[in-house]
C-alpha positions as CSV (number, residue, x, y, z in Angstrom):
1,M,17.4,-15.6,-22.8
2,P,13.8,-14.4,-22.3
3,S,13.1,-10.7,-21.5
4,T,10.8,-8.9,-19.1
5,N,8.5,-8.2,-22.2
6,D,7.5,-11.9,-21.7
7,I,6.2,-11.2,-18.2
8,L,2.7,-10.2,-17.2
9,G,2.4,-8.3,-13.9
10,V,-0.7,-9.2,-11.8
11,I,-1.4,-7.0,-8.8
12,M,-3.8,-8.0,-6.1
13,G,-6.1,-5.1,-5.5
14,G,-9.4,-6.7,-4.3
15,G,-9.2,-7.3,-0.6
16,R,-11.6,-5.7,2.0
17,G,-8.7,-4.0,3.7
18,T,-10.3,-4.5,7.2
19,R,-7.0,-3.8,9.0
20,L,-6.8,-0.3,7.4
21,Y,-10.4,0.6,8.2
22,P,-11.7,3.4,8.3
23,L,-9.3,4.5,5.5
24,T,-10.9,1.7,3.5
25,K,-14.4,2.7,4.4
26,V,-15.1,4.1,0.9
27,R,-12.1,3.0,-1.1
28,A,-10.1,-0.1,-1.9
29,K,-6.9,-0.6,0.0
30,P,-4.6,0.0,-2.9
31,A,-6.4,3.3,-3.5
32,V,-5.5,4.7,-0.1
33,P,-3.5,8.0,-0.4
34,M,0.2,7.7,0.4
35,A,3.0,10.3,0.9
36,G,0.7,13.3,0.2
37,K,0.2,12.8,-3.5
38,Y,0.4,9.1,-4.4
39,R,-1.8,6.0,-4.0
40,L,-0.5,2.7,-2.7
41,I,-1.2,1.1,-6.1
42,D,1.3,3.5,-7.7
43,I,4.2,1.6,-6.1
44,P,3.8,-1.9,-7.6
45,I,2.7,-0.4,-11.0
46,S,5.8,1.9,-11.0
47,N,8.1,-1.0,-10.1
48,C,6.7,-2.9,-13.1
49,L,7.1,-0.1,-15.5
50,N,10.7,0.6,-14.3
51,S,11.4,-3.1,-14.7
52,D,10.2,-2.9,-18.3
53,I,7.2,-5.0,-17.5
54,N,4.7,-3.1,-19.6
55,R,1.6,-5.3,-19.3
56,V,0.0,-5.0,-15.9
57,A,-3.4,-6.2,-14.7
58,V,-4.9,-5.1,-11.4
59,L,-7.4,-7.5,-9.9
60,T,-10.2,-5.5,-8.0
61,Q,-13.3,-6.4,-6.1
62,F,-14.3,-4.2,-3.1
63,N,-14.9,-0.4,-3.1
64,S,-13.1,-0.2,-6.4
65,V,-14.6,2.9,-8.0
66,S,-11.8,5.4,-6.9
67,L,-9.1,2.8,-7.7
68,H,-10.5,2.3,-11.2
69,R,-10.7,6.1,-11.7
70,H,-7.1,6.6,-10.6
71,I,-5.7,3.8,-12.8
72,T,-7.7,4.9,-15.9
73,R,-6.7,8.5,-15.5
74,T,-3.0,7.8,-14.7
75,Y,-1.7,4.9,-16.8
76,N,-2.4,5.5,-20.4
77,F,0.1,4.6,-23.1
78,D,0.1,6.1,-26.6
79,Q,-1.2,4.1,-29.6
80,F,2.3,3.1,-30.7
81,H,3.1,1.5,-27.4
82,R,2.4,-2.2,-26.8
83,G,2.0,-1.9,-23.1
84,W,-1.1,-1.5,-21.0
85,V,-2.4,-1.3,-17.4
86,Q,-5.8,-3.0,-17.2
87,I,-8.4,-3.5,-14.5
88,W,-9.6,-7.1,-14.1
89,A,-12.6,-6.8,-11.8
90,A,-14.3,-9.7,-10.1
91,I,-17.3,-10.8,-12.0
92,Q,-20.0,-13.4,-11.9
93,T,-20.4,-15.6,-14.9
94,I,-22.7,-18.5,-15.9
95,R,-19.9,-20.9,-15.0
96,D,-18.8,-19.2,-11.8
97,E,-21.0,-17.0,-9.5
98,S,-18.5,-16.6,-6.7
99,W,-16.4,-13.6,-5.9
100,Y,-12.6,-13.8,-5.3
101,Q,-12.0,-16.1,-2.3
102,G,-8.3,-15.3,-1.9
103,T,-5.2,-14.4,-3.9
104,A,-4.9,-17.7,-5.7
105,D,-8.6,-17.9,-6.4
106,A,-8.6,-14.4,-7.8
107,V,-5.8,-15.4,-10.3
108,R,-7.6,-18.7,-11.0
109,Q,-10.8,-16.8,-12.0
110,Q,-8.7,-14.7,-14.4
111,L,-6.7,-17.5,-16.1
112,F,-8.6,-16.9,-19.4
113,E,-7.3,-13.3,-19.5
114,I,-3.8,-14.5,-18.5
115,R,-3.7,-17.0,-21.4
116,A,-5.0,-14.3,-23.8
117,S,-2.1,-12.1,-22.9
118,G,0.3,-14.7,-24.3
119,A,2.8,-14.0,-21.5
120,E,5.1,-17.0,-20.8
121,Y,5.7,-15.8,-17.2
122,T,3.4,-14.3,-14.6
123,L,4.5,-12.0,-11.7
124,I,2.1,-11.9,-8.8
125,L,2.3,-8.8,-6.6
126,A,0.5,-7.2,-3.6
127,G,-1.1,-3.8,-3.8
128,D,-0.2,-2.6,-0.3
129,H,3.6,-2.8,0.1
130,I,6.1,0.0,-0.1
131,Y,9.4,-0.8,-1.7
132,R,11.5,-0.2,-4.9
133,M,12.6,-3.4,-6.7
134,D,13.9,-4.3,-10.1
135,Y,11.9,-7.4,-11.0
136,G,14.3,-7.9,-14.0
137,Q,17.0,-9.1,-11.5
138,M,14.6,-11.6,-10.0
139,A,13.6,-12.8,-13.5
140,E,17.3,-13.2,-14.6
141,D,18.0,-15.4,-11.6
142,F,14.8,-17.3,-12.4
143,W,15.8,-17.9,-16.0
144,K,19.4,-18.7,-15.2
145,K,18.4,-21.5,-12.8
146,D,15.5,-22.7,-14.9
147,A,13.0,-22.4,-12.0
148,D,9.3,-23.0,-12.1
149,I,8.5,-20.5,-9.3
150,S,10.5,-17.8,-7.6
151,V,9.6,-16.1,-4.3
152,A,11.2,-12.8,-3.3
153,V,12.5,-13.1,0.3
154,Q,14.0,-10.8,2.8
155,P,15.8,-11.3,6.2
156,V,13.5,-11.4,9.1
157,A,14.1,-10.8,12.8
158,P,12.7,-13.3,15.4
159,H,10.1,-10.8,16.7
160,Q,8.8,-10.4,13.2
161,A,8.6,-14.0,12.2
162,S,4.9,-14.4,13.1
163,R,4.0,-11.8,10.4
164,F,5.6,-13.6,7.5
165,G,5.7,-16.8,5.6
166,I,9.0,-18.2,6.7
167,L,11.0,-20.5,4.4
168,K,14.0,-22.8,4.5
169,R,16.4,-22.3,1.6
170,L,19.5,-24.3,0.4
171,E,22.7,-22.6,-0.8
172,D,21.6,-22.8,-4.4
173,G,18.5,-20.9,-3.6
174,T,16.0,-23.8,-3.7
175,I,13.2,-23.6,-1.1
176,I,12.8,-26.9,0.7
177,D,10.3,-25.9,3.4
178,F,7.7,-23.2,4.1
179,V,5.5,-22.3,7.0
180,E,3.0,-19.5,7.1
181,K,3.3,-17.0,10.1
182,P,4.8,-19.4,12.7
183,S,4.9,-18.4,16.3
184,D,6.2,-21.7,17.9
185,P,9.9,-21.2,18.9
186,D,10.6,-25.0,18.4
187,L,9.2,-24.9,14.9
188,L,11.2,-21.7,14.1
189,S,14.4,-23.3,15.2
190,N,14.2,-25.5,12.1
191,F,13.9,-22.5,9.8
192,V,17.1,-20.7,10.5
193,S,18.6,-19.8,7.1
194,R,21.1,-17.1,7.8
195,D,24.2,-16.8,10.0
196,D,22.9,-13.6,11.6
197,P,21.4,-13.7,15.1
198,E,19.5,-10.4,14.6
199,R,17.8,-11.6,11.4
200,P,18.2,-15.4,11.2
201,Y,15.1,-16.1,9.1
202,L,14.0,-15.6,5.5
203,G,10.4,-14.3,5.0
204,S,8.3,-14.2,1.9
205,M,7.6,-10.7,0.5
206,G,4.4,-11.8,-1.3
207,I,6.1,-11.5,-4.7
208,Y,5.9,-14.6,-6.8
209,L,7.2,-15.2,-10.4
210,F,5.7,-18.2,-12.2
211,K,6.1,-19.9,-15.5
212,T,2.5,-19.3,-16.7
213,S,2.1,-23.0,-17.6
214,V,3.1,-24.0,-14.0
215,L,0.7,-21.4,-12.6
216,E,-2.2,-22.9,-14.6
217,E,-1.3,-26.4,-13.6
218,L,-1.1,-25.6,-9.9
219,L,-4.4,-23.6,-9.8
220,H,-6.2,-26.4,-11.7
221,S,-4.8,-29.2,-9.5
222,L,-4.9,-27.6,-6.1
223,E,-8.3,-26.6,-4.7
224,V,-6.9,-23.8,-2.5
225,D,-7.4,-20.1,-2.4
226,D,-4.2,-18.5,-1.2
227,F,-0.7,-18.3,-2.6
228,G,1.3,-17.8,0.6
229,G,-0.4,-20.2,2.9
230,E,-1.4,-22.9,0.4
231,V,0.0,-22.9,-3.1
232,I,3.7,-22.2,-2.4
233,P,4.0,-24.7,0.6
234,Q,2.5,-27.5,-1.7
235,A,4.4,-26.5,-4.8
236,I,7.9,-26.9,-3.2
237,H,7.3,-30.7,-3.2
238,T,6.7,-31.0,-6.9
239,K,8.3,-27.9,-8.5
240,K,11.6,-26.1,-8.5
241,V,10.9,-23.1,-6.3
242,L,13.6,-20.5,-5.6
243,G,14.0,-17.9,-3.0
244,F,15.3,-14.6,-4.5
245,S,17.1,-12.4,-1.9
246,F,16.1,-8.8,-1.5
247,D,17.6,-6.7,1.4
248,G,16.3,-3.2,0.5
249,Y,13.5,-1.2,2.2
250,W,10.2,-3.1,2.2
251,E,7.1,-2.4,4.4
252,D,3.7,-4.0,4.5
253,V,1.4,-1.1,5.3
254,G,-1.7,-3.3,5.8
255,T,-2.3,-1.9,9.3
256,I,-3.0,1.6,10.5
257,R,0.1,1.7,12.7
258,A,2.4,0.5,9.8
259,F,0.7,3.0,7.4
260,Y,1.1,5.9,9.8
261,E,4.7,5.2,10.6
262,A,5.7,4.6,7.0
263,N,4.2,8.0,6.0
264,L,5.9,9.9,8.9
265,S,9.2,8.3,8.1
266,L,9.1,10.2,4.7
267,T,9.4,13.5,6.6
268,K,13.0,12.7,7.8
269,P,16.0,14.3,6.1
270,N,17.2,10.8,5.0
271,P,14.0,8.8,4.8
272,P,14.3,5.0,4.5
273,F,12.3,5.0,1.3
274,N,13.1,7.7,-1.3
275,F,10.4,8.9,-3.6
276,H,13.0,11.2,-5.3
277,D,14.9,8.4,-7.1
278,V,15.7,9.8,-10.6
279,H,16.3,6.5,-12.3
280,H,13.4,4.6,-10.8
281,P,10.6,7.2,-10.2
282,M,7.2,6.5,-8.6
283,Y,4.5,7.5,-11.0
284,T,1.1,8.9,-10.2
285,H,-1.8,11.0,-11.6
286,A,-0.4,14.1,-13.3
287,R,-2.2,17.1,-11.8
288,F,-2.0,20.8,-12.8
289,L,-1.9,22.4,-9.4
290,P,-0.4,25.7,-8.3
291,G,2.5,25.9,-6.0
292,T,1.9,25.8,-2.3
293,V,1.6,29.1,-0.5
294,L,3.2,29.5,2.9
295,A,1.7,32.6,4.6
296,G,4.0,32.9,7.7
297,A,4.1,29.1,8.5
298,T,6.8,27.5,10.5
299,L,7.7,24.0,9.2
300,E,10.0,21.3,10.6
301,N,10.4,17.9,8.9
302,V,7.4,18.3,6.7
303,S,6.5,16.5,3.5
304,L,4.4,19.2,1.6
305,A,2.4,18.4,-1.5
306,D,1.2,20.8,-4.3
307,G,-1.6,23.2,-4.3
308,C,-1.8,23.9,-0.5
309,F,-2.4,27.1,1.5
310,V,-0.7,27.1,4.9
311,G,-1.4,30.2,7.0
312,N,0.5,31.5,10.0
313,S,0.8,28.1,11.7
314,K,3.3,25.6,13.1
315,I,3.7,22.1,11.5
316,R,6.2,19.5,12.6
317,N,6.9,15.9,11.6
318,S,3.9,15.7,9.3
319,V,2.7,14.8,5.8
320,I,0.6,17.5,4.2
321,G,-1.4,16.3,1.2
322,L,-2.6,17.8,-2.0
323,R,-4.8,21.0,-1.8
324,S,-4.6,21.1,2.1
325,Q,-6.0,24.3,3.6
326,I,-4.5,25.2,7.0
327,Q,-5.6,28.4,8.7
328,D,-3.8,30.8,11.0
329,G,-2.9,29.6,14.5
330,A,-3.1,25.9,13.7
331,E,-0.6,23.6,15.2
332,I,0.0,20.1,13.6
333,E,2.5,17.5,14.7
334,N,3.1,13.8,14.0
335,T,0.1,13.8,11.7
336,V,-0.8,12.5,8.2
337,L,-3.1,15.1,6.5
338,M,-4.3,13.7,3.2
339,G,-5.6,17.0,1.8
340,A,-8.6,17.4,-0.5
341,D,-9.9,16.2,-3.9
342,Y,-11.1,19.7,-4.9
343,Y,-11.1,23.4,-4.1
344,E,-14.2,25.2,-3.0
345,E,-14.9,28.9,-3.6
346,N,-16.4,31.0,-0.8
347,A,-19.1,32.3,-3.1
348,T,-20.5,28.8,-3.8
349,R,-19.6,27.1,-0.5
350,T,-22.6,25.4,1.0
351,H,-21.1,24.3,4.3
352,K,-20.4,26.7,7.1
353,I,-17.1,25.0,8.0
354,P,-14.5,25.3,5.2
355,L,-12.5,22.4,3.9
356,G,-9.3,21.8,5.8
357,I,-8.0,22.8,9.2
358,G,-9.6,25.7,11.0
359,P,-7.8,28.5,12.9
360,N,-6.3,27.8,16.3
361,T,-6.7,24.0,16.0
362,F,-4.3,21.6,17.6
363,I,-3.7,18.1,16.0
364,S,-1.2,15.5,17.2
365,G,-0.8,11.8,16.4
366,A,-3.6,11.6,13.8
367,I,-4.6,10.7,10.3
368,I,-7.0,13.2,8.7
369,D,-8.5,11.7,5.6
370,K,-9.4,13.7,2.5
371,N,-12.0,16.4,2.4
372,A,-12.3,16.6,6.1
373,R,-13.6,19.8,7.7
374,I,-12.0,20.6,11.0
375,G,-13.6,23.6,12.7
376,A,-11.9,26.4,14.7
377,G,-10.4,25.7,18.1
378,V,-10.6,21.9,17.7
379,R,-8.1,19.8,19.8
380,I,-7.1,16.3,18.7
381,E,-4.5,14.2,20.6
382,S,-3.2,10.7,20.2
383,F,-4.2,7.9,22.6
384,P,-1.9,5.4,24.3
385,L,-0.5,2.6,22.2
386,G,-3.0,-0.3,21.7
387,V,-6.1,1.8,22.4
388,E,-9.1,1.0,20.0
389,E,-12.2,3.2,20.1
390,S,-14.9,4.2,17.7
391,A,-17.4,7.1,17.5
392,D,-19.6,8.5,14.8
393,E,-17.1,11.1,13.6
394,W,-13.7,9.5,14.5
395,Y,-11.9,6.3,15.3
396,V,-8.8,5.3,17.3
397,R,-6.7,2.5,16.0
398,D,-3.6,1.5,18.0
399,G,-3.7,4.9,19.7
400,I,-3.8,6.9,16.4
401,V,-6.9,9.1,15.9
402,I,-8.4,8.8,12.5
403,I,-10.9,11.4,11.0
404,P,-12.6,9.6,8.0
405,K,-13.0,11.0,4.6
406,S,-15.4,14.0,4.3
407,T,-16.1,14.1,8.1
408,V,-17.1,17.4,9.7
409,I,-15.6,18.1,13.2
410,P,-17.5,21.1,14.8
411,P,-15.6,24.1,16.2
412,G,-14.3,23.6,19.7
413,S,-14.5,19.8,19.6
414,V,-12.1,17.9,21.8
415,I,-10.8,14.4,21.0
416,T,-8.2,13.4,23.6
417,P,-7.6,10.4,25.9
418,E,-9.1,12.4,28.8
419,K,-12.1,13.9,27.1
420,Q,-14.1,13.4,24.0
421,D,-16.6,16.2,23.2
422,L,-18.0,17.1,19.8
423,S,-20.6,19.6,21.0
424,P,-21.0,22.5,18.6
């Protein structure tokens, strides 16, 4: 029986991330901060390491500097360890001057590196999903049934079907049909795979395990750019493709609403995703920060990271990120506050508005990106669901107010559905 040491993990990290804009304005999507102290990329890398897949490549392209910095600072093995986490950036060569055109094309352009790794199997992963999975179980099923390709699948409700690649699977696990993001009810009626009216379909999770030889063959023979919409639907006619069942927590946080709700779900007493799993931890950059200081604060259902100062304020149902500074009189609810990359000393501070949340400020239903400066007496409220607006200093996406990274909001500013005023 092969082992997970024979598997190379390849994580897609190069997309533009337009659905997460403006959080992706200055960073790649997998570099977006998550849960106060992590980055999205930490989740698939941690899943690989916990599955004893110790060779991992991250394919990057757009706004990748902060992603590269995080990976190189975080995932370093000692000289006696055979594993590595490498960055495979999109490059132009004499033979190929194009950038990555899609997930399959990105892997195609890195086939030389995949061959050089000597891995007999290649695991393709997304960089913007939240879940905990032992890929070793998927691999054992793959080897036991001598498959060419395995696709991780999960039960899907009818109202979610248009978000997924939906597949038809036989009792032995073989996939016999596949359609990408269907919305036609008549078409969907042919893809019922489960005796469960609430979740009758099986959807692809965007996790693909290949025999490396099969992966090479398909990418050379098929002139297509995407795995989910093109490679897998064609491969089921010529290769043995399995669907591996997974019924744990899984969330695609590729949209602002999904990202926001996934973060806030972590503030509950029993969150659907647990970052505290002792046996399968989520790794991130080790920082040497002081403990958080609470100077009279009242907290209710709050996920609070290291190195913060929280004054005499009220915080409810919110994520408070690293190094956050919250002054007296502030009220924060239903908000993702990403914190700051650094501390600033009063003696050397050059900006009149300090980093963090100013005194007597009210924030509800927002995402405050890193290094934001919110002045005193500011009021920010969420907008109705579905509302999309843009201004120089703020955005609204699906009703959620977003303050981009390093933005300054002057004292007394009002960002609410009834009034928008940033006058100093």
